[in-house]
N, C-alpha and C positions, 0 to 999 in steps of 0.2 A: 525507432518506429518504423522508419523506412525498411532498413534491414529486416526487421521482423516482418513486416509486409511481404518482401520478397520471399522470406523462408517460407512462408505460407502458401505461397504461388508454388514453389518448389516442392512442397509436401504432397500437394495434386488435394485429393478428394480427403486424406486424412485431416485436412485443415477444419474438418467438421468439429473435431476434438476441441479445438483452439476456439471456434465459434461458441462450443458450450460453456468455456472456461470464461470467454467474455461476458456470457450470458450471465451466469451466475455471478459474476463480478459486479456487473450492472445492477442486478438482483440486490447483493447485499449493500451496495452503495445507498440504493433510495431506500430499503428497509432501516437502514443505521439512522438514515434523518428521521424517521418517525419514530423511531425508539428513542432518539435524543429528545425529540420534542415532546413525547409523554412518558419519558421514564420515571419522571417523578411519581407517577400515580401507581407505579408498581403493578402493572396488569398482568395479570398470570398469563402464563403460555403465550404471550404476544409472537416473540421470538419463534419458538418451536413450532407454532403452528402457521407461522409464515414460510419457515424453510420445509416444513411438511407439506403445504400446498405445493410449494416448488417442486418437490419431489414427484408429486403427483401429476402434475400437468406435463412435467417433461416425461414420465413414463406414458401417460398417454400421444405426446407428439412423436416420442422416438420409437414407440412402439409402432405407430402407424407408417412411421418411415421404414421400419425393417420390414413391416408386414409388403410393403409396396415395393423396395428397392432390392430385398435380398430374400426374394420368394423359395428359391432353390435352397438355401440355407434352411429357411423354416420348414419346410417339407422333408427335409432328411433328418430332423431332429425331433423325436416325439415331444419332449417337453417343450420346445418352441412350438409345435403344433397346435397344443391345448392353449398355449399363452396367446397365440393369433388369435384363436378359434372364439376365445371369450375375452380379448384384450378390453373391448370396451365396457363390457360388464364389471371387470376388474377394477377398471380406470374407475367408474363411477362409485365402485363399493368403497374403493380408497380414499374419494373425494368425500363421500357420505360419512367416513369414519372421524374425517377431520372437521366436517361441518357438525357433528353430534359433540366431538370435543369443545368447540367454539362455544356451543350454548351452553354447555356444563361449565364452563369457564367464566360465565358472565355474574360479575359483582354487582351488587346492589349500590346505587349512587354513581356509578360507573357505565350503565348500560349503554348511553349514547356514544361516549369515548370509545367504548369497545367496538361498537358497530362503525365508528370512523376508522378505526385501524384495522378491521373485517374489509372495508372498503378499500382501504388506503392497500393492503395486500392484494387483493382481487384487478386493482387497477393497474399495479405494476406487474401483474403477471400478464395482463394484456397487453402492457406496453412492450415489455422486455421479452416474456419466453414466446408469445405468439409470433413476434415479428423475427424474432433469431431463428424460429422454425422455419420461416419462409425463407431466410438466409440459405439454409440448408436445401430447402426445395429448390432455389435455384442454383446451388452448386452441382445437384445430380442433373441438372440440365446440360451441364457443361461449365467448365470453369469460367470461360468467356462472362456468362451470366453473373459470375461472382466477381471476377477482376475488374471488368468494366465499369459496374455502378460504383463499387466501393472507391476505383481511382478517380472517378468523374466529381465525387463528393470531396475527396482528397484534394484535388486540382484547383475544384471552385474554391475552397475554404483559402487555400494558399494565393490562389490569383486574386481574389476579391481583397484579400490582406493589402497586398503589394500593389493594387491601383488605388486603393484606399490610402494607402501610407504615403504614394507619391502624388496622387491628384485627389485626394477626397477633399470635400468642401462642404456637402450638403449634406445633414444627418438623416439617416433612412428612418431610422424606428427609435422611439423613447426607449423600448426594453435593453436595447443594445446601442448605446451612445457613441460607441467606437464606429459603428457600421455608416457607411455612407453610400449615397447614391452611385456615385463615381466607381466605387470598389465591386457594388452590386452589377452594375452594368458592364464593366468592364471582364468581371470574371466571369458573367454570360458568356461573353464573346468567345474568350479565352478557354474557357471549359469546352464550348461546342468545337472549337479547333482540335484541341486535346482529345477529345472524346472520338473524332473522327478518325485522328490518325491511329490512335491506339486501337480501335476496333477493326481498322483495316489490316493493321499490322498482325493481330492476334486471329483474323480469319484464317488466316493461311496455314495454321497449325492444326493438325486434327486432333493434337493433344487438349487444345483450347475447346475447339467448337463440340466434340463429342461429348453426349451425353456418358455420366458414369453408370457402369454396368456392374456387376459382380461375377466373378469366375468362380463358380460352385466347386472345381476341380482342384484349383490352387489357393482357395479362399481368398483372394484378392481382387482388388479393383480393378476395373479394364475401361478404357476408352478408346475403342476401337469402332468406327463406324463409317457409313457411308454419309459425309456431310449433306447436311440438307441444304435446298436451294439457296436459303438465305447466306450460306457460307459459301456460295460456288461464285466466281468472277460472272459477272453479266455485263453484256453492252447496253448503254443508255443513250438515248438521243437527245441531244441539248436543246431546251428552249431557244427560238430564232434569235431572241436578244442577246443570250450567250454566244451564240454560231456566231454572230457579226461581230461579238467583244474579241473571243479568244481565238477566232478562226477554226475552231474545232466543231466538227458535226456530232460526234459521239465521244463516250469516255467509257471505260470499263471501270467497273466498282463492284465491291461486294456488297450486297443487299443490306446485309448487317451494318456496314458503316453509315447508309442512310437512317437505319433505326437508332444507331448511335445518337443523332442529331436529337430525337425525342427524348432519350434517356437524358442526353446533357440538358434539354432545355429543362425539364423537371428539376434534375439536380441542382442547376443553378438559379431557377426561380421559385418553386417550392419547396426544395430540399433545406434552404437556409431558415425557414418556418419551422422546423423541429429544432434548429438551435434556438431561435426567439423563443420558444414553448420552453424549453430547458432554462433561458433566461428569466423567464416571469415564475418559472416553479422556484429557483433559487432566490430570486428576490422575495418573491412571498413568505419564505423562511430565514431571510436575512443571511443567507450563506454565499460565499463568493464560488467555491466549487462544490461538486458532488463528494470528492474527496481529495486526498493527496497523495494518490498512488503513483502518478508521474510527475515528475518534480518540473516544477514551472508550467503545468497543463493540467492539474487538477486530477480529476479522478478518470474511470475509465469511460464512464457515461458523458462525461465533459468531451470525449473525443469521439462518441457515437451517437451523439443525438439525434444528427442529421441521416446516418448511416440506416437505422431502423426504416424510417420514412420510404429512404430510396431503396430498401429492398422490399418493402411492400409495395412500390410502384413496379418494381421490377416483375415481381411476382404475377402481379394483375396484369402488367404488359403481355407476358409471355402469355398468359390464359386467354385473355381476350383477343389477340390478334393471330391465335394458331399457330403457334411456333413450337409446337411437340407434333414436329414433322420428322424426329429421328427414325432411323431403324438401324440396328446394330448388325455388325456382319459376324460379330461371336456367336457359336453355336451353344457356348456356356455362359452367356448372360441372361437373365430372366427380365431383363428390361427391354420392352419392345414397345416403343411409343409411338403412336401413328396420330394421323391428324385427325380430332374430331368433326 
């Protein structure tokens, strides 16, 4: 899995294809649980409609992404211009077709159960598809917004396990009996240090900090830009207490390394609740794992239960604190993001 993660980093922006693959697998695992629970009722069209709605929602989100980030390509191709102009209408029409098919599939004596499954599908779409779309949005803002949050969650998971294994004595939460306060606290401090170091290292490379653009002449992704101020080394004056302790008056840091502390804090303190939520879900249906895709680890959803929550926070963090500050040097890239 670690090798696979490095492969994703090496692939760069093309990693969004793998993000979609993970999304589809997570959706399949959750929908399969619902089907196993209610398969004995032989509900018509349940799985067909579930996958149809997945296609509709992905068409909407990926269509929005193409319009936003591949404007030059869209303007060059007449069929794409039509699809872009009426994209939301087409998306709504596709959803309405599925909605009507669901109504027509209703069977007497099973109405309530069918509406349960209709809600099951839509909640799954909200949890999996919407949040995976935010992962892609983060990716387009620069690989660093993709790599650092994911690495933070991975580090916290590993360090919380290690601290819990060696020092764990006090149970943390009943949903996960093996989780301990010692692991939770130790994982927090270790993750903050790891996130700070990783952010400092990656901030030095343009290929990680530049937003992803699209070169319409070569039909390829570009990552060329003048780095934002948060990726430029700056001098900070230390508080008086630290000056007396360290005998330093100033320190040179990348601002993003400081922001990584907030990302790490969320990933360590709030991120695990995504895992607790998944544990409660599995206990409700008396299953150990979402699937057995990865030997010894369960399904893909078992590995990404915290990642989706972290991706959503990262997206909100970028939007809320005005990090859309990049301006590309490439004359071919349609992506020109400025501060709101």
